[in-house]
C-alpha positions in Angstrom: 191.6 45.6 143.4 188.0 45.3 142.5 186.1 42.0 142.2 184.2 42.9 139.2 184.8 40.6 136.2 186.8 41.9 133.3 185.1 42.2 130.1 186.6 42.4 126.6 186.6 45.6 124.7 184.4 45.5 121.7 186.2 44.9 118.4 186.5 48.1 116.4 185.0 48.2 112.9 187.6 49.1 110.2 186.5 51.3 107.4 186.9 50.1 103.8 190.1 52.0 103.3 191.7 50.6 106.4 190.7 47.1 105.5 191.9 47.4 101.9 195.3 48.8 103.1 195.8 45.9 105.5 194.8 43.4 102.9 197.1 44.9 100.3 200.1 44.9 102.8 199.3 41.3 103.9 199.3 40.2 100.3 202.6 42.0 99.6 204.2 40.4 102.7 203.1 37.0 101.6 204.6 37.5 98.1 207.9 38.5 99.7 207.8 35.6 102.1 207.3 33.3 99.2 210.2 34.9 97.4 212.4 34.4 100.4 211.5 30.8 100.7 212.2 30.3 97.0 215.6 31.9 97.4 216.4 29.8 100.5 215.6 26.7 98.6 217.8 27.8 95.7 220.7 28.5 98.1 220.2 25.2 99.8 220.3 23.4 96.5 223.4 25.2 95.3 225.2 24.7 98.7 224.5 20.9 98.6 225.5 20.6 94.9 228.8 22.6 95.4 229.7 20.8 98.6 229.1 17.4 97.1 231.2 18.3 94.0 234.2 19.2 96.3 233.9 16.1 98.4 235.9 16.3 101.6 236.3 19.9 102.7 233.5 21.0 100.5 231.0 21.3 103.3 233.5 23.3 105.4 234.2 25.8 102.5 230.5 26.2 101.7 229.4 26.6 105.3 232.1 29.3 105.8 230.8 31.1 102.8 227.1 31.1 103.6 227.3 31.1 107.4 225.6 27.8 108.0 226.9 24.9 110.1 229.1 22.3 108.4 226.7 19.7 109.6 223.8 21.4 107.8 225.8 21.7 104.6 227.0 18.1 104.9 223.4 17.0 105.2 222.5 19.0 102.0 225.5 17.4 100.2 224.5 13.9 101.3 220.9 14.5 100.1 222.2 15.7 96.8 224.5 12.7 96.4 221.7 10.3 97.3 219.4 12.0 94.7 222.0 11.4 92.0 222.8 7.8 93.0 221.5 5.2 90.5 218.4 3.4 91.8 219.3 0.4 93.9 222.8 1.5 94.8 224.0 2.9 98.1 225.5 6.3 98.0 228.7 6.4 100.1 
């Protein structure tokens, strides 16, 4: 081993085509990530709504269908029920 200090390699300079390609792909990735997040929110909303509609056993059926834990689906259903409860009342 040598005792000379390590130095960082200089950062390469990208040409305009390379930079444009990376920028384009990064934008495309971000659009797809946004679409995935929107789809996840839609699925969560539907899972909570359907589980709440079915009451007992609803969370179990929904969780088996979408592959989430019953606890997660129960939480979504409880949130959905709480959103729909009249103001000032306690959702059971």
